[in-house]
N, C-alpha and C positions, 0 to 999 in steps of 0.2 A: 452655564452651558458642559464645562468639562464634567459637569457633576452627574450630567445626562446622557455623555459618552462611553464616560467607565461602568458604570453599572450598566447601560447598558450591550458593552462589549462583553462583559463577564456573565450576562447571562446568556448570550448567543450562544458563547464558549460552552457554560453548563448544559445546554440546548442540546446542539450535537456532539458531546460528550455524552448524555443520554441517549438518544438516538443511535450513536454508532454503537455504544456498550450493549444496548438491547438488540441493535443487527448482529453483534458478534458471539449472542447469546445465544442464537441459533445453530440447530445442531441436530444434524439427519441423522433418524431412532435406527437403532441395528434392526437385524430382523429379528433377531430372540427380543427385543424390547416389542415391539408390533406385536410379537407373536403371545407374548406374553401379556396385553392388552388385551385382545382376542376372547385367549383363552382364561384369563380372569386369574393370573397366577398370583400366587400370594405376595406383599409386600414384606421385606426383611421384617418388619415390628410383628407379622404374622395374618394382615388387615388385606385382604382381597380387594385388589384393583379392580377398578371401571371395566364395564365390558364395552363401552361407548369411546373409541377411538379420540372423538374431539374434545370429551371433556377431559382427557389424560392428558391432551398438548400442553406446555409450558402457555402462558398469561402472554406472550411476546404475539405467539403464534395464533392464538386465540381472539386476540382482542387489539392488538396493538398494529401489527404489519396489516390487517385488514385496512385497519384505517390511513396508515401508509398509502396501500394499493388504492386505491378509493381517491387519495387524495391526488397519485400521481397522475391519475386519468384526466384529474383536472387539471393540472400542467400540462400535460401529453402534449398539448398545442403547440408550446412557446417553442420546442426544439422543432426542424423538420427531420427527416426520414432520416435523413445522409447525417445528421449529429448524434439521433440517439444509436446507429448502427457502429461511429464512431466511441461513442460513450460506451456502447458494450463491450467493444475491441479493448479500449481502456483501463475497465475493470475484470476481463479477462488477464490482462497481461497483470493485473493485481492482483490477481494471484484468486479471485473473487470471493474478497470478502465478504463474512456474513452470509455469505450464498444470496449476495443480492445480483438482482437485475436491473437493467438499464431503467427501467420505468418505476421502480422502487427506487431507486437512486434521484430520478428524478422529485417523485414523491417528499424525499429525504430533503432536500433542496428547497423545495416549496414549503416543506414547514416551517423548515428552520426559517429561511425569510420573512414569515407572516408571524413570526412568533418573536424576531428582533422588531418589529414593527411597532408588535402591540406592546410588548418589553419597554419601546422608546419611547413611543406616543404616552404610553403609564408614565412612567417617572416624567417626563417633561410634562403633562397635567400634575402630577404631586408637586411640582418645582416650580410651578408659576410659569413656565418658559416663553415668551410670547411667541404667536405663531406667522412670525416674519419668515421672509422667502428665504432668507440665509439658512435660519434653522430645518424648513421645510426642505429643501434641499438637501441639507447634511441628514437628514430623517432618511430620505431617498436612496441617498449612496450607501447609509446601512444596510439599508434590506438592500439592496444592490449587493454588496459587497460580503452580507451574508447567504446571499443566493451562487457565489462563486467560492465559497466557503471548503464547501464538499470535493468542489473540482481541485483548490490546491491542498489539500490531504490527499484525493486519490493520486495525483502527480507524483507527490512525496512517498508514496509507499509503491507506486511505479518504480519510480528512482530506485531506491530502497531494494526491492525486490531484485532488479536486472543487476545492482551491485553484490547482489547477496549467488546471484545467479556466476557471475563474470568469475567471480572467487575462486567457489567451488567447483567450476567448469574440469579444472586442469587435474585436483586430485583425481578426481569420477571416473576422466581420461585412462590415467593412470592404473584405476582399477581395473577399466573395460579392458586393458594392455594386458595386465596379470589373468584376467580370467580367460581372457582369448587364448594368450601362452599357454595357458593348463589344458586347456582343452573344453573349454564352456563355447557354447554358442553364443550369438550377442547377444539374445532376450536371456540367456539365463545369467550371462557377463550383469547384466542391466539388473536384473530379479537382485544379486546381490548386491549392488549400488544399493536398491531401497530398503536392503536389510542392514545394512552395515552402515550409510550415512542417512542422518537427519536435514530436514532443510526444504527447503523450494525446490531444489533439482532435485530431489528423491524423491518429492512427488508427485515432478512432473514426467519422469522416467518411468513412475508407476501408472502413472496415467498413459502412456505411451503403451505401456504391457497390457493395460486393462482393451487400450482398441485395440490392438495387435490380437487380445485374444478372443474379442467379438466379431475377428474375421475381416477387421481391416488390413487395409495393403502394410506392409514395412513403412515400403516408401509412403504413402501417404501418412502413415502416423508419426513417423518424423520430420514430414513438409508440416503437419499442425502445430508438431513440439515449437518447431521456429516462428511460426503463425504467431502462436498464442504468446510468449515471453518477447520477440522483438530482440533478441539480443545478439548482436550480429557475430559473438563467436560460436552461438548455437547453431547462428545460420548458416554457419563456416563450414561447423563440424556435419551436419545435417548432408551440406552437399556433398563434403571428402565422401563419407558414408554409402552416398544413392553414385556415385561418379565409381569409388571403387565396385559396387553391384554393377553396374551398366558396364564397368571393362575388365571385370573378372580378376582384379587384383585382390590379395586376400585382407579381408577389413582389418587383422593386427596387426599389418603394416599399415596401412592408411592411418589405423588409431596413434599407433606410435607420434607418427610425425604430427599428426593434429594434436597429439598433447605436447608433444617437443615443442609445436609453435605458441601452444598457449602457454606455456611455462614461459616462454621469453617474451611473449606481449604482458601477463603481468610483471614478470620483472620490470619492462622498460617502462609500464604504468609508475608503481611502485619507486622508480627512479624518477618518472618527470614529477612527483608529487612530493619527493623529496629535495629537487629543484625550485618547488613554486615558495619553498615554508619560507627563506629567508625575505621573498616580496611579501608575503602574507603575512611575516609579522612585523614589517615595517609598521604596518597604522597601527598595530595596538602600543608598539614602541612612541609614535610620535605624537601619537591621541593622548595616553594613557601614561605610559610611566615618564616619558620624559619630562613635562611639565609637573610631576611630583618630586623628581629629583632636582628640578631648576628650584623648585617650592622650596625646599628643604638644604640645599643649598645659598642659595641668594636671599632668602628668605631673611634670616640674622641679620645682613647686609645692608636691605632696603630702610632700616630706621637710623643708621649710621648714614648714610648715604642723601638720604634728605635730611639731615642735621649740618651736615657737609652743605649742602646746598641752601641751606635755607640762612647757615652762619653767611 
């Protein structure tokens, strides 16, 4: 049974990594690349590109992604519409990895569960494992775990992204304060952040600027920023900006107060983690280090003690 479980888990992880790599390989073509495809501009080696935009797409977008979408339609009935909307919100909070939609993500979950089921069943047949109730129950449990494995990955990605946003927000607010003090508008100061900083927060600020450039009101664009990220510090920052606009207070002063408050919160979180370190170190000390120390110190004395009791 162990020989059936381990290869099944390894195969499931391999399929998950393959699908994730294919999804992450999707990249939106730039306008110049699309124009080159249509105009037939030569490639670096001098050969002309195909005028057909379909054949110029990557293999993952032409073949694999349509398969995932068709599979997703077959698994879409598993989740009700409210859970599909919640999954779409989670994908947005994760930063839209691989430009995946909720339906495509459901398709990946379904394909992964089917792959694990087929691989485990094939390995069990090759190993001549009897079809007992316990073995069938274990096969079903592996299939269900494979179906929910992408959700665990998505939750972990959301957590990592939110931690990065929380850690970089105080520095970004300091740059906003400096830009406001230098006479820049709020949008121009945010533009400076997108050019001088890298990471998830810079991308989110760039999206806010794109929304404002497309005619969306600044309050609505900032509100969408808080909803997309789901980070309490960013929601507090957005509320402070909207409140400053409503009351006619200087945005620079509100940003300075908010930056000081966020720096204090970051320092308090660091102190809290430092205070938790001794408690977290207790378990490896007790279960890993202390037994080895006792074995080294008391090991040579055990034969003498046994010989003394034997006499």
